[in-house]
KOLKOL-546199 format. One line per field, with one value per atom (N, C-alpha, C): residue in one letter; residue number from 1; x, y, z. Coordinates in nm, 2 decimals. Layout:
pado A|...
gutor NUM|...
px X|...
py Y|...
pz Z|...
***
This chain:
pado X|X|X|X|X|X|X|X|X|X|X|X|X|X|X|X|X|X|X|X|X|X|X|X|X|X|X|X|X|X|X|X|X|X|X|X|X|X|X|X|X|X|X|X|X|X|X|X|X|X|X|X|X|X|X|X|X|X|X|X|X|X|X|X|X|X|X|X|X|X|X|X|X|X|X|X|X|X|X|X|X|X|X|X|X|X|X|X|X|X|X|X|X|X|X|X|X|X|X|X|X|X|X|X|X|X|X|X|X|X|X|X|X|X|X|X|X|X|X|X|X|X|X|X|X|X|X|X|X|X|X|X|X|X|X|X|X|X|X|X|X|X|X|X|X|X|X|X|X|X|X|X|X|X|X|X|X|X|X|X|X|X|X|X|X|X|X|X|X|X|X|X|X|X|X|X|X|X|X|X|X|X|X|X|X|X|X|X|X|X|X|X|X|X|X|X|X|X|X|X|X|X|X|X|X|X|X|X|X|X|X|X|X|X|X|X|X|X|X|X|X|X|X|X|X|X|X|X|X|X|X|X|X|X|X|X|X|X|X|X|X|X|X|X|X|X|X|X|X|X|X|X|X|X|X|X|X|X|X|X|X|X|X|X|X|X|X|X|X|X|X|X|X|X|X|X|X|X|X|X|X|X|X|X|X
gutor 1|1|1|2|2|2|3|3|3|4|4|4|5|5|5|6|6|6|7|7|7|8|8|8|9|9|9|10|10|10|11|11|11|12|12|12|13|13|13|14|14|14|15|15|15|16|16|16|17|17|17|18|18|18|19|19|19|20|20|20|21|21|21|22|22|22|23|23|23|24|24|24|25|25|25|26|26|26|27|27|27|28|28|28|29|29|29|30|30|30|31|31|31|32|32|32|33|33|33|34|34|34|35|35|35|36|36|36|37|37|37|38|38|38|39|39|39|40|40|40|41|41|41|42|42|42|43|43|43|44|44|44|45|45|45|46|46|46|47|47|47|48|48|48|49|49|49|50|50|50|51|51|51|52|52|52|53|53|53|54|54|54|55|55|55|56|56|56|57|57|57|58|58|58|59|59|59|60|60|60|61|61|61|62|62|62|63|63|63|64|64|64|65|65|65|66|66|66|67|67|67|68|68|68|69|69|69|70|70|70|71|71|71|72|72|72|73|73|73|74|74|74|75|75|75|76|76|76|77|77|77|78|78|78|79|79|79|80|80|80|81|81|81|82|82|82|83|83|83|84|84|84|85|85|85|86|86|86|87|87|87|88|88|88|89|89|89|90|90|90|91|91|91|92|92|92|93|93|93|94|94|94|95|95|95
px 1.25|1.36|1.31|1.36|1.31|1.35|1.27|1.30|1.41|1.46|1.56|1.52|1.39|1.34|1.35|1.32|1.34|1.48|1.57|1.72|1.76|1.71|1.74|1.69|1.56|1.51|1.59|1.62|1.70|1.84|1.90|2.03|2.01|1.91|1.88|1.87|1.80|1.78|1.91|2.00|2.12|2.23|2.20|2.30|2.31|2.21|2.21|2.25|2.26|2.29|2.43|2.46|2.59|2.58|2.66|2.65|2.79|2.78|2.90|2.91|3.02|3.05|3.15|3.11|3.20|3.15|3.23|3.19|3.07|2.97|2.85|2.87|2.96|2.98|3.03|3.12|3.18|3.10|3.03|2.96|2.83|2.76|2.63|2.64|2.76|2.78|2.75|2.77|2.75|2.60|2.51|2.37|2.30|2.22|2.15|2.00|1.93|1.78|1.74|1.65|1.59|1.67|1.79|1.87|1.80|1.83|1.78|1.91|1.90|2.01|1.96|2.02|1.99|2.10|2.06|2.16|2.12|2.22|2.20|2.30|2.27|2.36|2.35|2.45|2.44|2.33|2.27|2.17|2.24|2.16|2.21|2.28|2.40|2.48|2.52|2.55|2.60|2.73|2.80|2.93|2.91|3.00|3.00|3.08|3.02|3.08|3.16|3.15|3.23|3.36|3.38|3.51|3.51|3.60|3.61|3.54|3.48|3.42|3.27|3.21|3.07|3.00|2.89|2.80|2.72|2.75|2.69|2.56|2.50|2.38|2.42|2.54|2.58|2.60|2.65|2.66|2.52|2.43|2.29|2.23|2.26|2.21|2.27|2.40|2.47|2.41|2.39|2.33|2.19|2.11|1.98|1.99|2.08|2.10|2.14|2.22|2.26|2.14|2.05|1.93|1.84|1.82|1.73|1.79|1.92|1.98|1.95|1.96|1.94|1.79|1.70|1.56|1.53|1.60|1.58|1.63|1.73|1.79|1.70|1.59|1.50|1.57|1.66|1.72|1.63|1.59|1.51|1.59|1.55|1.63|1.55|1.61|1.56|1.65|1.60|1.69|1.61|1.65|1.59|1.58|1.68|1.68|1.57|1.53|1.42|1.29|1.27|1.15|1.15|1.26|1.27|1.24|1.29|1.26|1.12|1.05|0.91|0.83|0.87|0.80|0.82|0.94|0.97|0.88|0.87|0.79|0.64|0.60|0.46|0.43|0.52|0.50|0.52|0.61|0.62|0.50|0.43|0.32|0.19|0.19|0.06|0.06|0.18|0.18|0.14
py 3.62|3.53|3.41|3.29|3.17|3.17|3.10|3.09|2.98|2.98|2.88|2.74|2.71|2.57|2.53|2.63|2.60|2.57|2.64|2.62|2.48|2.44|2.32|2.20|2.22|2.12|2.10|2.22|2.21|2.15|2.18|2.12|1.97|1.92|1.77|1.71|1.78|1.72|1.72|1.82|1.83|1.73|1.67|1.57|1.45|1.42|1.31|1.35|1.48|1.53|1.54|1.53|1.56|1.68|1.78|1.91|1.92|1.96|1.97|2.11|2.16|2.28|2.25|2.23|2.18|2.21|2.18|2.19|2.10|2.15|2.07|1.94|1.95|1.83|1.71|1.74|1.63|1.58|1.67|1.63|1.57|1.60|1.55|1.40|1.35|1.21|1.13|1.19|1.11|1.11|1.19|1.19|1.06|1.01|0.89|0.91|0.81|0.81|0.86|0.96|1.01|1.12|1.15|1.26|1.39|1.50|1.63|1.71|1.77|1.85|1.99|2.09|2.23|2.29|2.35|2.42|2.57|2.65|2.79|2.85|2.83|2.87|3.02|3.09|3.23|3.25|3.36|3.39|3.39|3.36|3.36|3.48|3.46|3.57|3.67|3.63|3.72|3.67|3.75|3.71|3.59|3.49|3.37|3.41|3.44|3.48|3.37|3.25|3.14|3.13|3.21|3.21|3.33|3.34|3.46|3.45|3.34|3.32|3.36|3.39|3.42|3.29|3.27|3.15|3.17|3.10|3.12|3.04|3.07|2.99|2.84|2.81|2.67|2.61|2.69|2.63|2.60|2.68|2.66|2.53|2.52|2.40|2.27|2.28|2.17|2.14|2.24|2.22|2.16|2.21|2.15|2.00|1.96|1.82|1.74|1.80|1.73|1.72|1.82|1.82|1.71|1.70|1.60|1.46|1.44|1.31|1.28|1.38|1.36|1.32|1.39|1.36|1.21|1.17|1.04|0.93|0.97|0.89|0.90|0.97|0.99|1.07|1.16|1.25|1.38|1.42|1.54|1.67|1.75|1.87|1.99|2.09|2.22|2.32|2.40|2.50|2.60|2.72|2.83|2.79|2.72|2.69|2.59|2.50|2.41|2.49|2.59|2.68|2.76|2.82|2.90|2.81|2.69|2.60|2.58|2.55|2.52|2.64|2.76|2.88|2.91|2.89|2.91|2.81|2.69|2.59|2.64|2.69|2.73|2.85|2.95|3.07|3.04|2.95|2.92|2.84|2.77|2.69|2.78|2.89|2.97|3.09|3.12|3.24|3.21
pz -0.84|-0.81|-0.74|-0.78|-0.71|-0.56|-0.48|-0.34|-0.31|-0.19|-0.16|-0.18|-0.16|-0.18|-0.33|-0.42|-0.56|-0.60|-0.55|-0.57|-0.52|-0.40|-0.34|-0.43|-0.48|-0.57|-0.70|-0.76|-0.88|-0.85|-0.74|-0.70|-0.70|-0.64|-0.63|-0.77|-0.85|-0.99|-1.07|-1.05|-1.12|-1.07|-0.95|-0.90|-0.99|-1.07|-1.16|-1.30|-1.33|-1.46|-1.50|-1.63|-1.68|-1.77|-1.73|-1.81|-1.88|-2.01|-2.09|-2.15|-2.17|-2.25|-2.35|-2.48|-2.58|-2.72|-2.82|-2.96|-2.98|-3.04|-3.06|-3.14|-3.24|-3.33|-3.25|-3.16|-3.09|-2.97|-2.90|-2.78|-2.81|-2.93|-2.96|-3.00|-3.03|-3.06|-2.94|-2.82|-2.70|-2.65|-2.72|-2.68|-2.71|-2.61|-2.62|-2.62|-2.66|-2.66|-2.52|-2.52|-2.39|-2.33|-2.38|-2.33|-2.37|-2.30|-2.33|-2.37|-2.49|-2.55|-2.57|-2.51|-2.54|-2.62|-2.73|-2.82|-2.83|-2.83|-2.83|-2.94|-3.07|-3.17|-3.19|-3.25|-3.29|-3.39|-3.39|-3.50|-3.63|-3.73|-3.87|-3.91|-3.97|-4.03|-3.93|-3.80|-3.70|-3.65|-3.57|-3.52|-3.43|-3.44|-3.36|-3.23|-3.12|-3.00|-2.94|-2.99|-2.94|-3.01|-3.11|-3.19|-3.28|-3.37|-3.45|-3.58|-3.62|-3.74|-3.73|-3.85|-3.86|-3.87|-3.80|-3.81|-3.93|-4.04|-4.17|-4.19|-4.31|-4.35|-4.36|-4.41|-4.42|-4.29|-4.19|-4.05|-3.99|-4.02|-3.98|-4.04|-4.17|-4.24|-4.18|-4.15|-4.09|-3.96|-3.88|-3.74|-3.76|-3.85|-3.88|-3.90|-3.99|-4.02|-3.89|-3.81|-3.68|-3.59|-3.58|-3.50|-3.55|-3.68|-3.74|-3.71|-3.71|-3.68|-3.53|-3.44|-3.30|-3.28|-3.34|-3.33|-3.38|-3.49|-3.54|-3.44|-3.36|-3.25|-3.12|-3.13|-3.01|-2.90|-2.93|-2.84|-2.83|-2.71|-2.70|-2.72|-2.82|-2.85|-2.83|-2.76|-2.73|-2.79|-2.88|-2.95|-3.02|-3.03|-3.10|-3.25|-3.30|-3.45|-3.48|-3.39|-3.41|-3.42|-3.33|-3.33|-3.46|-3.50|-3.62|-3.74|-3.75|-3.86|-3.88|-3.77|-3.77|-3.81|-3.77|-3.81|-3.96|-4.01|-4.15|-4.23|-4.19|-4.26|-4.26|-4.15|-4.13|-4.22|-4.22|-4.30|-4.45|-4.49|-4.63|-4.68|-4.59|-4.64|-4.64|-4.56|-4.55|-4.64|-4.70|-4.78|-4.92
***
């Protein structure tokens, strides 16, 4: 567990941050060059715990397109889907 000093440092850093909890399609339009965006989508073909629908392969393709557009706008993106995509490309090229 982090010590009190670590929590105080994080608290100071977050004073300048804007944190949002929203649908990714609407909120990502606000991202600017240099911003950091963290995305945590449901795993492929599993229950979407944010709603009642399943997060499908098409949803992942759409999210991938959104991530590529963010990267083109020089927005920093952190997401499991980015890691998975790079691994899939790696494995597809090496097999």
